[in-house]
N, C-alpha and C positions, 0 to 999 in steps of 0.2 A: 532834723531826726523826723521820725514819721510817728504816729500813735502805736501803741500796743494792742492787742486783740487776742482776748481769751481763746478764740478760734483758732491761734496760730500757735499754740501750746505745744502742737504734735510737731511742728516743724524744727528742723536743727536749728533754726536761729530765730530769733525773737520776733521780729515784726512780721514779716508775710505769713505763713501759715499756708500756702498752696500747697506745693507737694515738697516736702523735705526740705532740703536747703536753697534750692532755686527760688521759691516762693518765699521762703522765710527771709531770703537775702533782697527780694524785691519789696517787701513791707519794711524793711529796715531801710532801705532807700528812701521810702517815701516819708520815712519817719524822721529822716536826717533833714530831708529836705523842707520839711515843714519849718524847720527852726530857721533857715534863712542861712546863706553862704557864709556870711561873715566877710565878705570881700566889699561892702560898703566902705569908703573913704571915712575917716574921721571929719568931724564936722570943722568948718573954718570958725574962727573967732566971731565973725557975724555971720548971725542966723539969715537965712534966705529970705528976702524982702518979699517974694511972692506968697511966702507961706502964710504970712500975718497971724500965726497960732496964738490962741490964748489957753496955755498950758493949764490944767487942772493942778489945784494945790497938791501938794503930796510929798512924800520922801523922796521919791525917784524922778530921775532928769528926763526930760522931753526932749529927744534929738529933733532939732528943726529942719533936718534934712533928709527924712526918711521917703520911702517909695509914697506912704500916705500923705505926706507933707507937699510932696512937689505933684501928686495927681491932685489934692486940694488946690494947689496953686492954680494947676491947669483948668480946672473947672471954673474957679473964680474967674479966671481971665476970659473964659469962653461965656460966662454969664449964665451959667448952669447952677443956680442957686438950689435947685432940688438936690442935685447929687453932690454938690459941695458939701452941703448941710449931712449928707449921710457919711460922707469921708472922714469930715471934721470929726466923727466920734472917735474914729481911728488915730487920725492925726496929732490930736490933743493928748493922747495918752501917752505914757511912756512904754517903751517895748525894749526887750532886750536885745544887745548890741552881740551879735553871735562872731567871735573872733577864732579865726581858723587861718591857717597859710602860713608862710614864713613872715619873720622880721615883725611880730606884733606889737612890739613895744611902742613904736609911734603913735598906733593907731589908739594904744589903751590909754595912753598918756594923752592925746587930744579928748577922748571922751569923757575921762575922768576929770581932766581940767577944766574942760566946758561946763561938766556937772557941778565940780564947785565952786566956779564963780555964780553958777546960779541956786547956792545954796543946797544942792540936792545930792543926791546918791545916784551913781552910774551904775546900772543893771547889766552885768557882763555873762555871756554865755561861753565856756571854752570848749571847744569841739576840735580839737586835733591830736586825740589818742590815736596811736599807731593801729594798723588794721581796722579803722574806723568802719562801721554800719557793713562789716563783713564782705565788703566789696561790692554794695548794691548802690542805691542811687546817690547815696550822700558818701560813696567810698572817699577813701584818701586819710587824711592823717599825717602825721610825722613819719619818716622814712624807717626811724630807728627809735630804741629807749633813749639813747644820750641826746639826741636831737628833741626828743620830746622833753627833757628834763631841762635843757637849755632853754626852749621855748617858753616853758612856765616860768623860768626864771626870769625872762623878758617879761612877760605878761605882769611880774609882782613888781618889776623895778617901774614898770611904766604904771602901776597903780601908783606906787609910793605910798604916802602917808594920806593920799586922799580917801574919802568914802567910796566904797565899791561894795556892790553884793553879786556875789559869783555863782554861776548855777555850772557845776562841774559836770562836763563831759556827758551829756544825753545817752542814753542807751549802753554806755559803756559797761557797766556794772550787769544791766538786763541781758546783754548779748554772750555774758559768762555764765548766765544762771541758764539760760534757755539753751546753751549749748551750740549758738551761732558761731561764736569764735572759736576756733579751733584748740582744743584742750592745750596744745604745747605754746600757747600765748598767754594761758592765765595766770599764772604766778608773776611774770612780769608785769600784767596789765594791773593788777592787785598791787603790786609795788610802787607802779608809777602812779595810780591812783592816790594812794596813801601819801607819797612823796609830795604829790601837787598839793592837797589839803595843807601839808606842814609848811610847806614853802610860802602857801599863800597868807597864812595864817602868821607868818610873821610879820607882816603889814599890819600896821596899828590900826586901821580903819577899816580892813577889809572882812566881810562874813562870807562863808563858804559852804554851800547848800550840795550835798551828791544827790545826782541824779537817781531816782526810786522807783521808776516806772508808774504804772497808774492801777485805778481800780479795777479795770478790766481785764488785768493782765496778771494772773496766779495769785498768789496768796501773799501777806506780810511773812508768814513762815518760812517761806523760801527765799527771802532776802536779809532777813537779819544777820546772819553771819555772814555773808558777802559783803555787805554794808560796813560791817567790822574789819575785813581784811582790806576794805577799801579805804579805813582810815576815819570812819564815821565818828569816832570817839574825839576827834582832834578838830572836828568840823563843828561848824554851829548847828547843822541840821541835815536835812535833806529835801528834795524836790519832787513832788507828783504832778502828775497830769501833763508833763511836758508835751507840748505839741499835740495832745488827744482832748478828746471831748467829753469826758466823764463829768457827770454833774458834780459841783461844788460839795453838796452834801455827801455824795459817794465816795469823794476825794477824801472830804475830811474823815470820815468814819475810816477808810483805809489807811490814811496817815495818822491818825490817833492808834490804831491796831500795831501799826508799824513802831509807831514813837513807845510804844509800853515794850517794844522787843529789843528797842536800841538804847534804852538809859533813860527815856524820856525825852529823846532829841525833839526838837522843835521843827517845822517843815514850812514849807511856803508850796501854795497851790496854782498852778498856771490857769487861768480863768478866761484866757483869752478867746477861745472859742466854745467855750461849753454851754452857753445860754440855753440852748435847747437840748441838751445832753449828747448822747451817741447817736450814729445813724444805725438803725437796726435793720434796714430792708438792703434786699440785694444782698451780693456774695459777702460774707463776714470777714473774707481774706482782704477786701477791698475797702473796707468802710472806714480805712484813718485815711485813705487818700481823697482830699476834695470831695467830701461828702455833701450833698445838697442840702439845704435848708438849715443849715447850723446857722449860730447866732455869737454875737458878742456875748462874754460873759461878765461876772462884775469888776468894775475897775480896778486899776490898781491901787492898792493902800496898804498901809501897816495897821490900819484901825479895823482888824477883823472881828474884834470882840469876843475872840477865841483865845485862851491862853497858849494852846500849843500851835497855834497858826500864825506864824509870824507875819505872813503878808499874802494877799491875791497879787499875783505878778502876772504881766504879758509877756511870757518867754518867748513862744511862737508869736512872728511877728504877723497879726491879721491881715490877710489878702495877698501873703506871698505865698506862693503854690506849694503843694506837697509833694507833688512831682507831676510828669508827662500823663495823667489820667483825667477821664471824664472832662477832657478838651482844656487844660489845664499847661502851662508853660513847664519849662524843666524846674526842679526843685530849688526853693530858695526866691525864685524871680516874682516880681510884683504883679498880680493879675487884678487890677479894676474890676472887673465885672464879679467876682467873687468877693472882694472886698465890698462891694456894693450890698451884696446879698448878705453878708455876715451883719451890716450896719442896719440895714432895712428890718432883718428879722430880732434885732435886738429889742429889749423892753427897758 
């Protein structure tokens, strides 16, 4: 998914904001692309020998076979110690596994089994809602409601009784609020999201956070009722700043205001690329797409020191493109030059 921007509010759809639905769709497309395609295969039982990762300690599992890990192995093999050191900042941190497409059960089982063997929790991002991303860069999703319900059931069975933290459907609620998703689909989408929360919460060790936008997009007052219709009461909480660049402080304030409106629910913050905050130069409608000069944010952790913030997480996978803008590849593809910039700018 791609980031939201307050400048897009006038659009009929959430992310873009250029001219009505067309620009909105473009922005939405990037937002979706930011998160990743979800088509990366589950890891094998034996981590990649070349990666030689030394994962940071913490609750979440570090996949040894991400684009960052493979890039680290390539730089190491080439003897490029400087670039290897930069990419290691990304490769050794846990990132979200974006789940989309058909037959997710085996992939989810692979991730959660690998995480459980390591004594960690898998971070999963479900991204398969029908009419996803309003037909833009990350368009797709399940072809119909029944297929989606079965898909969620497969995900839940893949998780089993192993620990998992799930970020549910980036943009799905936001695209209802901003009108990007046609009104004829609204009731069904709310029902699907609510059903997904309830199905996933039947798994004994699964936490579910419903995506709730970011601090640069509208206000908490426009989201509380939509989140209730989407099943927030049964969820563990909500997620903010997914694939966006809003600062942790702004995201915390946004989340706390929203929490007060939805019964004190806790939330997680995506800090993957917010180290330098949002990009404020150029066309605001495009500032969510591979903006220059951005930096890695706080490392993933559940030790935030903030009662209402359950974790800082890297939902967006740093180094994966938001879409074909500013010289980037298609949404979700690994882009080493951008990854190096994020790591180089981080503190």
